[in-house]
C-alpha positions in Angstrom: -1.1 -1.5 26.2 0.2 1.8 27.3 3.5 2.8 25.8 5.3 2.3 29.1 3.9 -1.2 29.5 4.7 -2.1 25.9 8.3 -0.9 26.1 8.8 -2.9 29.3 7.4 -6.0 27.6 9.6 -5.5 24.6 12.8 -5.3 26.7 11.8 -8.4 28.6 11.5 -10.2 25.3 14.8 -8.8 24.0 16.5 -10.3 27.0 14.9 -13.7 26.6 15.4 -13.8 22.8 19.1 -13.0 23.2 19.5 -15.8 25.9 17.6 -18.2 23.6 19.8 -17.4 20.7 23.0 -17.9 22.7 21.7 -21.4 23.7 20.0 -22.7 20.6 21.3 -20.9 17.5 24.7 -22.2 16.2 25.2 -19.0 14.2 24.5 -16.6 17.1 26.4 -18.7 19.6 29.5 -18.3 17.4 28.6 -14.8 16.5 28.3 -13.5 20.1 31.7 -15.1 20.8 33.4 -13.6 17.7 31.9 -10.1 18.3 32.9 -10.2 22.0 29.2 -9.8 23.0 28.0 -11.0 26.4 24.4 -12.0 25.9 23.3 -11.2 29.4 24.4 -7.5 28.8 22.0 -7.0 25.9 18.9 -5.8 27.8 17.4 -2.8 26.1 16.4 -1.4 22.8 19.6 0.7 22.8 21.7 -2.4 23.5 20.1 -4.1 20.6 21.1 -1.2 18.3 24.8 -1.9 19.3 24.7 -5.3 17.7 25.9 -5.6 14.1 23.4 -5.5 11.3 23.2 -8.7 9.2 21.8 -9.3 5.7 20.4 -12.0 3.4 24.0 -12.6 2.3 24.9 -13.5 5.9 22.1 -16.2 5.9 23.2 -17.6 2.6 26.8 -17.9 3.8 25.6 -20.0 6.7 23.6 -22.6 4.9 24.3 -25.2 2.2 26.1 -25.1 -0.1 28.3 -22.4 1.6 28.0 -24.2 5.0 27.7 -27.9 5.9 24.6 -27.1 8.0 21.9 -24.5 8.5 23.5 -22.3 11.1 20.4 -20.2 11.7 18.2 -23.1 12.6 17.5 -22.8 16.3 15.4 -25.8 17.1 15.9 -29.6 16.7 14.6 -31.1 13.6 11.8 -32.8 15.6 10.5 -29.3 16.4 10.6 -28.0 12.8 7.0 -27.9 11.6 7.6 -26.4 8.2 10.5 -25.1 6.2 10.4 -22.3 3.7 12.6 -20.6 1.1 12.5 -17.0 -0.2 12.0 -16.6 -3.9 15.7 -16.3 -4.5 15.4 -13.3 -6.9 18.6 -11.9 -5.6 20.6 -15.1 -5.3 20.3 -18.5 -3.7 17.0 -18.8 -1.8 17.3 -18.2 1.9 16.1 -21.1 4.1 13.7 -20.4 7.1 12.5 -23.0 9.6 9.2 -22.6 11.5 8.2 -24.4 14.6 4.5 -24.6 15.4 5.0 -21.9 17.9 6.2 -19.6 15.1 3.0 -20.3 13.2 1.0 -19.4 16.2 2.8 -16.0 16.5 2.5 -15.4 12.8 -1.3 -16.1 13.0 -1.6 -13.8 16.0 -0.1 -11.0 14.0 -2.3 -11.4 11.0 -5.4 -11.9 13.1 -4.7 -8.5 14.7 -4.5 -7.0 11.2 -7.7 -8.5 10.0 -9.5 -7.4 13.2 -8.1 -3.9 12.8 -9.5 -3.7 9.3 -13.0 -4.6 10.4 -13.1 -8.4 9.6 -14.7 -10.6 12.2 -16.8 -13.8 12.8 -18.8 -14.8 9.8 -16.7 -13.0 7.2 -15.8 -15.2 4.1 -12.5 -14.2 2.6 -11.0 -15.4 -0.7 -7.2 -15.6 -0.5 -5.7 -15.0 -3.9 -2.1 -15.5 -2.7 0.0 -18.6 -3.4 0.1 -21.5 -0.9 3.5 -23.1 -0.6 7.0 -21.8 0.3 5.5 -18.3 0.7 4.1 -18.0 4.2 1.5 -15.3 3.6 -1.5 -17.4 2.5 -1.0 -20.0 5.1 -0.6 -17.4 7.8 -3.9 -15.7 6.8 -5.6 -19.0 6.9 -4.4 -19.8 10.4 -5.3 -16.3 11.5 -8.9 -16.8 10.3 -9.3 -19.5 12.9 -8.5 -17.0 15.7 -11.4 -14.7 14.8 -14.1 -17.0 13.3 -13.5 -16.1 9.7 -14.0 -18.5 6.8 -11.2 -18.7 4.3 -11.8 -19.7 0.6 -8.2 -20.7 -0.3 -8.1 -20.2 -4.1 -4.4 -19.2 -4.4 -5.1 -17.4 -7.7 -7.6 -14.8 -8.9 -8.5 -16.9 -11.9 -11.1 -19.0 -10.0 -14.6 -19.7 -11.5 -17.0 -16.9 -10.8 -19.5 -19.4 -9.3 -17.3 -18.9 -6.1 -18.6 -15.4 -5.8 -22.1 -16.3 -6.8 -22.4 -19.3 -4.5 -20.4 -18.4 -1.4 -20.8 -14.6 -1.5 -17.4 -13.7 -0.1 -17.3 -10.5 2.0 -13.5 -9.9 1.5 -10.7 -10.7 -0.8 -6.9 -10.8 -0.5 -4.7 -10.3 -3.6 -2.6 -7.8 -5.6 -3.9 -4.7 -7.2 -3.5 -6.3 -10.7 -5.1 -9.6 -9.8 -8.1 -7.9 -8.3 -8.5 -5.5 -11.2 -8.3 -8.4 -13.6 -10.9 -10.3 -11.7 -13.2 -7.3 -11.7 -12.9 -7.0 -15.5 -13.8 -10.7 -15.9 -16.8 -10.2 -13.6 -18.1 -7.2 -15.6 -17.8 -9.3 -18.8 -20.1 -11.9 -17.2 -22.6 -9.3 -15.9 -21.5 -9.5 -12.3 -20.9 -5.9 -11.2 -18.1 -6.0 -8.6 -19.8 -3.2 -6.6 -22.8 -5.4 -6.2 -20.9 -8.6 -5.4 -21.1 -8.3 -1.6 -17.4 -7.9 -1.2 -16.9 -5.2 1.5 -13.2 -5.1 2.0 -10.1 -5.8 -0.2 -6.7 -6.5 1.3 -3.6 -5.8 -0.9 -0.4 -7.4 0.3 2.9 -8.7 -0.9 4.0 -5.6 -2.8 4.1 -1.8 -2.5 1.6 0.2 -4.6 0.7 3.7 -5.5 -2.1 5.5 -3.7 -3.6 6.2 -7.1 -3.9 2.4 -7.9 -5.5 1.9 -4.4 -8.1 4.6 -5.1 -8.9 3.2 -8.5 -9.2 -0.3 -7.1 -11.6 1.0 -4.4 -13.7 2.7 -7.1 -14.0 -0.4 -9.3 -15.0 -2.6 -6.4 -17.0 0.0 -4.4 -15.3 -0.9 -1.1 -12.4 -0.1 1.2 -8.9 -1.3 0.2 -6.4 -2.0 3.0 -2.7 -2.5 2.9 -0.5 -5.2 4.5 3.2 -5.9 4.5 4.6 -9.2 5.5 7.7 -11.4 5.0 9.0 -14.9 5.6 11.1 -13.3 8.4 7.9 -12.5 10.2 7.2 -8.8 9.8 3.4 -8.8 9.3 2.4 -5.1 9.5 -1.0 -3.9 8.5 -3.3 -0.9 8.2 -6.1 -0.4 10.6 -9.4 1.3 9.7 -7.8 4.7 10.1 -5.5 3.9 7.2 -2.8 6.4 8.2 0.1 3.9 8.2 0.8 0.3 9.0 0.9 -0.9 12.6 4.0 -2.9 13.6 3.4 -5.8 16.1 6.1 -4.5 18.4 5.7 -7.1 21.0 6.5 -9.9 18.5 8.9 -8.2 16.1 11.3 -5.3 16.8 11.6 -2.8 13.9 14.2 -0.1 13.4 15.1 2.1 10.5 18.7 2.0 9.3 20.9 3.9 6.8 23.6 1.5 5.4 25.6 4.3 4.1 25.8 6.1 7.4 25.9 2.7 9.2 23.6 4.2 11.8 20.0 4.1 12.9 17.7 6.9 11.9 15.2 9.1 13.8 11.4 8.9 13.3 10.4 10.5 10.0 13.7 9.7 8.2 13.6 7.2 5.4 15.8 4.1 5.5 15.9 0.4 5.5 13.7 -1.8 7.7 15.8 -3.8 10.2 14.0 -6.6 12.0 14.6 -8.5 15.3 12.6 -11.5 16.3 11.0 -11.1 19.8 10.1 -14.3 21.7 7.8 -14.5 24.7 9.6 -16.1 27.7 9.7 -19.9 27.5 8.9 -20.1 23.8 10.8 -21.7 20.9 11.7 -20.3 17.5 12.8 -22.1 14.3 14.9 -19.2 12.8 15.5 -16.0 14.7 17.2 -12.9 13.6 18.8 -9.8 15.2 19.1 -6.5 13.3 18.2 -8.2 9.9 18.3 -5.8 7.0 15.3 -6.5 4.8 16.4 -4.2 2.0 12.9 -2.7 2.1 12.6 1.0 2.8 10.2 3.0 4.9 9.9 5.5 7.8 8.2 5.7 11.1 5.1 7.8 10.7 4.0 7.9 14.4 4.4 6.6 17.9 1.3 8.3 19.2 -1.9 6.4 20.0 -3.7 5.9 16.8 -7.3 7.1 16.2 -8.2 3.4 16.2 -7.0 3.1 19.8 -3.8 1.1 19.1 -0.5 2.1 20.6 1.9 0.2 18.3 4.0 2.4 16.0 3.0 3.0 12.4 5.2 3.0 9.3 4.8 4.2 5.8 3.9 1.7 3.1 7.4 0.0 2.5 9.1 -0.1 -0.9 11.5 -2.7 -2.1 15.0 -1.2 -2.6 15.5 -3.8 -5.4 12.7 -1.8 -7.3 14.6 1.5 -6.9 16.6 2.7 -9.9 19.0 5.5 -10.4 19.1 7.9 -13.3 21.2 11.1 -13.5 22.2 10.4 -9.8 18.5 10.5 -8.8 16.4 7.6 -7.6 12.9 6.6 -8.5 10.9 3.5 -7.5 8.5 1.2 -9.4 5.7 2.9 -7.4 6.5 6.2 -9.1 6.0 4.6 -12.5 2.7 3.0 -11.3 1.6 6.4 -10.1 2.0 7.8 -13.6 0.0 4.9 -15.1 -2.9 5.0 -12.6 -3.8 8.7 -13.0 -7.6 8.6 -12.9 -8.0 10.2 -16.4 -5.8 7.5 -17.9 -8.0 4.7 -16.6 -10.7 5.5 -19.2 -8.3 3.9 -21.6 -6.0 1.6 -19.7 -6.3 -1.7 -17.8 -3.5 -0.7 -15.3 -1.1 -3.4 -16.4 2.3 -2.0 -17.4 6.0 -2.8 -17.7 9.1 -0.6 -18.2 12.6 -1.1 -19.5 15.7 1.0 -18.9 18.3 1.2 -21.6 21.6 3.1 -21.8 21.7 5.9 -24.4 24.3 6.6 -27.1 26.0 9.1 -24.8 27.6 8.3 -21.5 25.1 8.9 -18.6 22.1 9.0 -21.0 19.1 6.7 -20.1 16.0 5.8 -21.9 12.9 4.4 -20.2 10.4 2.6 -22.4 7.0 2.4 -20.7 4.6 -0.2 -22.2 1.0 0.3 -21.1 -1.9 -2.1 -21.8 -4.9 -0.4 -23.5 -8.5 -1.4 -23.2 -8.7 -0.5 -26.9 -5.6 0.8 -28.7 -7.5 2.5 -31.4 -9.6 4.6 -29.0 -6.8 5.4 -26.6 -6.0 9.1 -26.3 -2.3 8.6 -26.3 -1.3 12.2 -25.9 -3.4 12.7 -22.9 -2.1 9.5 -21.3 1.5 10.5 -21.9 0.9 14.0 -20.5 -0.9 12.6 -17.4 1.9 10.1 -16.8 4.8 12.6 -17.1 3.1 15.2 -14.8 2.5 12.6 -12.1 5.9 10.9 -12.5 7.9 14.1 -12.2 5.7 15.7 -9.5 8.1 14.8 -6.7 11.2 14.4 -8.9 12.4 17.8 -9.9 15.9 16.7 -10.7 14.6 13.9 -12.9 12.3 16.4 -14.6 15.4 18.6 -15.3 17.3 15.6 -16.7 14.3 14.9 -18.9 14.2 18.5 -20.2 17.9 18.3 -21.0 17.3 14.9 -22.8 19.7 13.1 -20.5 16.7 11.0 -19.4 14.2 10.1 -22.2 10.9 8.4 -21.8 9.1 6.7 -24.7 5.7 5.1 -24.6 4.5 1.9 -26.1 0.7 1.4 -26.2 0.0 -2.4 -26.2 -3.1 -4.3 -26.9 -4.7 -6.7 -24.4 -2.3 -9.5 -23.3 0.5 -8.1 -25.5 2.9 -7.1 -22.7 6.1 -9.2 -22.3 5.2 -10.0 -18.7 2.3 -12.3 -19.9 4.9 -14.6 -21.4 7.0 -15.0 -18.3 6.3 -17.5 -15.5 6.2 -16.4 -11.9 5.8 -12.9 -10.5 6.5 -10.3 -13.2 9.2 -7.7 -12.8 7.5 -4.4 -13.6 10.7 -2.6 -14.3 13.7 -4.3 -15.9 17.1 -2.5 -16.0 18.8 -3.4 -19.4 21.5 -0.8 -19.2 
C-alpha cells in the first residue's frame, strides 16, 4: 500500500478498535469512563497518543488474584480459542486470551515475515521453539499453511539428526545458541551444516549481537534473519534487505515512548516499544491493548519504502530493558556482552555460550562483572587474546564505562569454563545470561 492508503486504513482501524473496546472490554469500558475519554473522539494516531500508557502491572492488577475476573478479556468464553500466559519472570504471569480470529491475524503477520525472507511453497522448516503457553511456535505453524510451507515441529534443537538426513529441511527457526549447538553436534557426526540443504535460519525470541549473527551464518553457510514477536501480538520481521524489522502497521500500532519524559519520541530516538492492537472492522479480539509498554527498547529506522518494496516502517532489533544494567551511572545490555564474546578471533577457541554475574565491590559504587566463557578446549584457549578482544569490543561504544574500568570502579574478570561447566546448564528453563548479584 502507499503510505497515504496505509495511514487511512490505520486510522479506520483505530476508530473501530476503540469502539470495540468500549463495548466488549470490562477494563477499557471502566477506564474510558474514569479517564473522561469519549471513545468516538479517538480517531487518529495523534488522538491515540493522548491516551494513557499502561504496563504489565496494569494487566496483573486486573486479573486474579488481584481482581475477581479477567478485566482485559474482551470476548465471551465461548469465543476464547486458547489462553496463554507470559513467562512471569517479572512477577505473576500475565493472562492473554486469543479468539480464533486473533490466531488468523497472528498467522497473517508471520506469513508475511516468512515470505519477505524468501520462504515459499515447498520449503520445509524445523521449528526449534517451544509449543505451549508461548505463542511463537504455534503462530509460525499456522503461518506455514498460508504459504504452502511444511513445518517440522520439533520444539527443541536436540532432535535426532535423522530429521535432517531424511527430510532435508530448507530452513530452521531457533536461538543463536540452539542453532550453534546443533551445528556442533552435526559436525561430530560428519554432517557439515553448510552441506545440509538448509538455506535460511530465523532467529527469534531474543535480541542478539550482529557478531553472533555473522558467526552463525558462517557456520551454516546461509542467510540468518531476525524476528521479534510477543504474546501481545507484535510480530515484526526482517525482509531480505535486512536493514531493520518491518512492523505490520495495519494490525498493530507501534510507537516509541520515553517513560522518564512521559512523552513519545521522534524517529531515530531510542525508547520503549508501546503497542496498540488494531482490529479490522467487524472482527473480534480476545485481549486488546492500547499504548501498552512492552519494556523492550528500539528506535524507528525508516518510514521510506524499503528496497524490498514494502512500505511498513522498520525498527532496530529490539532489546529487553530487563537485560540492561547500570554501572557508574552508565547502561549496558546483554547484547554488549555477547558482542565481546562473539568477536571472530575468539570463535577459534569458544563455543559462544557465556554467562555473566555482577557483584558489588568493597567500596561504594564499585562493581565487578565476572564473565564465564565456555571453551572448546580450555588448555588450548588463548586466554589473553580472548580477553583483549572482548574488552575492545565491549567498550567500543561505551567510553564512560571504559573510563570507569580504567579507574577500577568497574572491574571485569574472566572465567574460562570447560564444556557444559557453566551454571546455566544446571538451571531449568530459559537461562539468564547476566545475573545482577549486587
